N, C-alpha and C positions, 0 to 999 in steps of 0.2 A: 905806184907807191902805196903801201899798206900802212895801217896804224895798229898799234897794240899797246897793251898794258905791260910794263916791265917794272922791276925793282932792282936796286943796286946794293941794298943793305936790308937785314932783317929788322922787323919792327912792327909798328902799328899800321893801320890802313893808310896813313899819310905817306908811307914809303912807295906806294903804287903811283906810277907815272904814266901818263898817256902821251904817246909820240909816234913819229913815223918810223917805220922799219923797212928794210929791204927783204924781199922774199925771192927765193930762186925759182926758176922754172922747174916744174916737176920732173924728176929723174925717173929711171926705170922702177916700176912698181909704186910710183907716187901719184897723187892726185891733188890738184889745186882746188880749193873750196872757198867760196865767198860766204863768210859766216853771217847767219841771220839771227842766231841766239846762242849764247854761251851760258851754261849752268854754273852757278856759284855753289861750291861745296865747302863744308867745314875743313876738309883737308887742305884746300887752297889757303885758308886763313892760318892753319897750323904751320904750313910750310913757310908762309910769309913771315909769321911771327917767330919762327924758330923753335916752337914747341914740338914739332915733329922734325927729327934730324934730317939734314940734307947736306950735300957737299958744299964746300966754301964757294961763295959767289965771286967769280972772277970776271964776269961781264954781265951786262943787263940780262936779268933772268925773266923769262916769259912765265906765264901762269895760266892755268885752266886746263882741265882734262876732258870736259864734256861739252858738246856743242851740236849745232845743226846748221845746214846751209845748202848751197847749190854748187854743183860741180862746174868749174870754169875752164879747166884744162886737164888733160890726161898725159901721164908719162908713158914710156914704152912698156909693153908687157902688162898692161892693165886690161882685164876683160870684165864684162858685165856691167860697165858703167859708161855713160855718155855725158857730154857737156850738156848742162841744163837739168840733170837729174837732181832731185831733192834727196838729201842724205842726212842721217844721224851720224855723229862722230863720238866714239868712246875709246879711251885708251891712248889717245894722242896727247900732246903737250902744247902749251902756248895758245890755247883757244880763246883767250880774252883778246880778240883781234878782229880786224875787218876781213882779212884774207889769210889763209894758211896753206901750206903744202904738207900733206900727211901721207902716211902709208895707206894704200888702198885697203889693207886688211883692217883698218880702224873704221871703215865706212860701212853703213848699212842703208840700202835704199829706204826712203821714208814714204809710207803710204800717204795719199792725198788727204785722208781723214785725220792725219796727225799733224798738229802744228809744229813749227820750229821750236817754240818754247817747250812744248811737251817732250819732243825728242831730245832736247838739250838737258832735260831733267832726268834722263834715264841712266847714263853710264855708270857712275859710282853707286848711287843709291839702289837702283834696280839690280845692278850686277851683284852688289854685296848681298842683297836680300835673297836673290834667286840662288846664288852659289851656296849661301849658308844653309838654306832649307834643303837643297839637293844633297849637300855634303852630310847633313844630319839625317838624311833619308826620311824626311817628314812625310807622313801619309795619313790616310783616313782614321787610323787607330790612335793618332796622337792628340794630346792636349798640349798646346804650345803657349808658353808664357812669353810675351814680347814686352820688354822694358823700353819705354819711350815710344809708345805706339803711334803718337801723332806726328813724329818726326818723319823726315823724308824716307829714311831706310825703314823705319817702323811701319809706315803705311804700305810699303811694298811687301814687307814681311807678312803683314796681316792678309793682304789680298792674295798673294801667291799661296799661302798656307790654306786659306779658305777655299781657293780654287781647287786645291789638291785634296780637299775633304777633311782637313784637320779642324779641330775645335780650337779657337784662339781666345786667350785672355790677354788684355793689353793694359799696361799701366799708362796713366795719363793724368793731366790736370783736370779738374772738374770743368774748366772752361772748354776743353777740347774733347770732352767725353762723347759728345754727339757725333763728332767726326769719326772717332774710333768705332763707335757703334754702327755708323752708316757703312763702314767698310766691312762689317761682318764679325767684329770682335766684341767680346764683353769687356767694357771698360772698368778698371778699378783704379782708385785714386792712389797717388803716391803718399808716403808718410807713415807715421807710426801705425802699427797694426796691419801693414801691407800683407804679410803672409796669411793672416787670418782672413782678410778680405778675399784673397785669391782662393783659399780653401773653400770659402762659402760659394764663390763663383764656379769652382770646379771641384765638387765633392768627390768626383771619381779620381782625382789626383792629376798632377802635371807630369808629363813625360819628357818634355823638352823645354829648356829656358834659353832665351836669346837676349843678351844684354846689349842694347843699343844706347843705353843711358850713361854707363860708366861710373855710376855711383856705388858707394859701399852698400847702400840699401839694396840695390839691384843684385849685386853679387851675393850678399848675405841671404837674401830671400830665395834666390835661385838654388843655392846650395841646401837650404833648409827644405825646399819643396821637391827637388828632383833627386831621386835615389842614385841614379847612374850619372856620375860626374862627366862621363864621356858624352852625355847629351845636354851638357851646359856649355854654352859658348859665349865669349865676349867679343864684341866688335870694336871695343874702345880701350879696354884695359889689358891689351895683349901682353904687356910687360909683366903683369901679375898672374897670368893664367897658369903657368907651370907650377908656381908655388901653391896655387889653390887646387891643382889637379883637374882643371877644366880645359876646354879647348879655346883657341883664339884664331880668328881669321883677320889678318892685318891688324889695324888698330894699335900699332906700335909693337906688335909681336916680333920677337927676334927670329921667329920661324917664317920664312917666306912662303907665299902661296905655292902650292904644287902646280905642275903643268895642267893637271885635270881641273883644279880649282880655277885657274886662270881661264881655261876653256869654257867653264860654266859661266863665268862672269861675262865673257864675250857672247855666249849663247843667249844671255838674258836680253840683249838689246833687240835682236830680231823677234824674239818671242814677245817681248813687251810691246813692240810696235804693232804687231798683229793683234794682240789683245786690246790695245787702245783703239785700233781701227774698228774692231768688232764690238766696241762698247763694253768690254769685259774687264778693263783695268782703268782706274781713274788716277790722274795726276793732279794734285793740288798745286796750282800755281800761285805764287806770292807776288811781291812787288817786282816791277820791271825797271831797270836803270839803264841809262845810256852807257855805252862802253866807257866813255871818258869819265864817268862817275863811279868807277869800280870801287874807289875808296869808300864812298857812301854805301855801296852795296855790302861791303865787308862790315861796315858799322851796323847796318841793319841785320846782318847775319849774327853778329855778336849780341844784338838786342833780342834775338829770338823771335823774329816775325813768323807768322803763319805762312806755310806754303813755300814752294821752291822759288828762290830768287834767280832771275835771269838777267843777263846783260844783252842789250841790243845795239849793234853798231849804228 
């Protein structure tokens, strides 16, 4: 018997319930995994609250897309994995659980230098950042403006862009400025006069702007500073992108990700794991909560705590 977090109605964190579930034996192409850590993402909370549309709930709904654990059983036709292997999981569902059965295609072997919590922090944030920068063809000639640089996605945006030779300016609070600077970006404070502060930090001009904040200020400043609107993207305000003439990747966009974009998001996980193992990519971990306390984890997420929140069974 396994345990998991489920919910039967949309609402606040209090709708999340911890209880026993049945899990099947892995079928062809599937793998059973004992979860060691599950990442808590803003998307989880948006789906739970109903601020991100989802189908009607007709049975207890599972939650969680990113995780890490150890393989406990293999279905038929699964190659390259063995029972006992440590893995990262991305692109699966229902990972707020003690045990899961997922498609083998969602698993990536986890190097011993990478903790379960670090691996559980990668799927959505690192995948979003990696795909966005690749899709925007960011390289050494670019000056990239990242809005919300100290957030989970923002931190990966900064690090990947710096690794690929770009100059990065990142908006942040004064309290988090040192974290942004340590990752290789020039921090600039939010608030009135933002565009002027960015110009002072990047007198050569900004070539790419990435909105991970979703504020009017972020969108307005991006449009003011970047001449080519095709090199402005929002990851939050997708519903508004077409009207502004900018790009959007998920974030409520009515345009689904392309097959290539989805492949890039999947590619980000093994790339990130190897970079972490080599000491070239840093994951800021935040509070850890017991799986049964997922509601408290969602409250902490809403409060805006520093670092990635993870659940541990």
